[in-house]
C-alpha positions as CSV (number, residue, x, y, z in Angstrom):
1,X,161.6,92.9,134.5
2,X,161.7,93.4,130.7
3,X,164.9,93.8,128.8
4,X,164.0,97.4,128.1
5,X,163.5,98.2,131.8
6,X,166.8,96.5,132.6
7,X,168.6,98.6,130.1
8,X,167.1,101.8,131.4
9,X,167.8,100.8,135.0
10,X,171.4,100.0,134.1
11,X,171.8,103.4,132.5
12,X,170.4,105.1,135.6
13,X,172.5,103.1,138.0
14,X,175.7,103.7,135.9
15,X,175.0,107.4,135.7
16,X,174.4,107.7,139.4
17,X,177.5,105.6,140.3
18,X,179.6,107.9,138.1
19,X,178.1,111.1,139.6
20,X,178.2,110.0,143.2
21,X,181.3,107.8,143.1
22,X,179.5,105.1,145.0
23,X,177.7,101.9,143.9
24,X,173.9,102.5,143.5
25,X,171.5,99.5,143.6
26,X,168.3,98.8,141.8
27,X,166.1,99.8,144.7
28,X,168.0,102.9,145.7
29,X,165.8,105.8,146.5
30,X,166.8,109.1,144.9
31,X,165.9,111.1,148.0
32,X,168.6,109.3,150.0
33,X,171.4,109.7,147.5
34,X,172.1,113.4,148.2
35,X,171.3,114.6,144.7
36,X,170.9,118.3,144.2
37,X,168.5,119.9,141.7
38,X,171.2,120.3,139.1
39,X,172.0,116.6,139.3
40,X,168.3,115.8,138.8
41,X,168.2,118.1,135.7
42,X,171.3,116.4,134.3
43,X,169.9,113.0,134.9
44,X,166.6,113.7,133.2
45,X,168.3,115.4,130.3
46,X,170.6,112.4,129.7
47,X,167.8,109.9,130.3
48,X,165.7,111.7,127.6
49,X,168.6,111.4,125.2
50,X,169.2,107.8,126.1
51,X,165.6,106.7,125.5
52,X,165.0,108.9,122.5
53,X,162.5,111.5,123.7
54,X,162.7,115.3,123.5
55,X,162.6,115.9,127.2
56,X,161.5,114.5,130.5
57,X,160.0,116.4,133.4
58,X,162.3,116.7,136.4
59,X,159.3,115.8,138.6
60,X,159.5,112.2,137.3
61,X,162.3,111.6,139.9
62,X,159.9,112.6,142.6
63,X,157.0,110.7,141.2
64,X,159.1,107.5,140.7
65,X,161.5,107.6,143.6
66,X,163.6,104.5,143.0
67,X,165.8,103.4,140.1
68,X,163.5,100.5,139.3
69,X,160.3,102.5,139.4
70,X,161.7,105.2,137.2
71,X,163.0,102.7,134.7
72,X,159.7,100.8,134.6
73,X,157.8,104.1,134.0
74,X,160.2,105.3,131.3
75,X,159.9,102.0,129.4
76,X,156.2,102.7,128.9
77,X,156.5,106.1,127.4
78,X,155.4,106.5,123.8
79,X,158.4,107.0,121.6
80,X,160.9,105.5,124.1
81,X,163.4,103.2,122.5
């Protein structure tokens, strides 16, 4: 796993841990965490800001259902830092 993927995954895990008040692992599946639609919108908004892109589609959380798969995908986006 590249350093960039690790940084993004760490951001996602920390965000989820703070929101859910429980430790979230690298392979945690979003569907099993009890997130509601507002949580997903907030997560994608904060992720977009974190990686330096204008916006991210909420559907990414469905298309990449784990912390590690979402982080790996985000690291490949053009313009992501």
